[in-house]
N, C-alpha and C positions, 0 to 999 in steps of 0.2 A: 504493500500500500504506500510505502514511502515514496516511490517513484511518482505516484499520482500527485504528490504534494510538492515536488521539486520546484523551488523558486516562488512558492506561494506564502503569503502571510496567513495569519489565523483566519481572517475573513475569507480568503481565497480557498483555504483548506475546507472550511465549513461549506462554502458554496459548492465545491467539488463533491463533497459527500452528499449534499442535498441533490445535486444533479444525478449522481449515481443511482439514486432511488426515485428520481422524478418527483421530488418533494419541493415545497416552497419554504420561504422564510417564515410564512405564517404557520405552516405545519411545525416548524421548529419551535415557534413560540408556544404552541400547544404542548410539545414534548417537554419544554422547559417550564411550563406553567407560568408564563409571563405574557404580557400583551405584545402585539405586533409592534407597538411604539417602542417598547423596551428593546426589542430586537433591532429596530432601526437605529436607536441610540447606541447600542453596542457596536453595530457595524460602523457608524459614522465616527465614533471615537476609538474604535478598535480596543474597547475596554471590556473584555469578557471576564466574568468572575470565574475563579478556579472551579467552583462547584458546577457551574454551567458547562464548562469544558469537560469535566468528568462525566456529566450526564450525556453530553453529545457523544463523547467517545464510547460510552457504554451502549448507547442507542445504535451506533454505527459499528460496534465491535472493533474499535481501533484502540491503540494505546493512547492514553491522554497526552503523553509526551509528544506524540506526532502532531498535535494540534497547536503546540506552542512554538 
């Protein structure tokens, strides 16, 4: 999975994971139990909480370290 992430920042990595399952950022908001506006803020500021990254990693079955 690491090759899929080469050269991407955290937002890019999450976007690639979403695309791999044909999911939207809104779907990710539901997984994280936050609003779509919160996701927009995280993307704009590239300010993801560690627990959110752990949840994303678990959902997509990747190592959380790969998202950082």
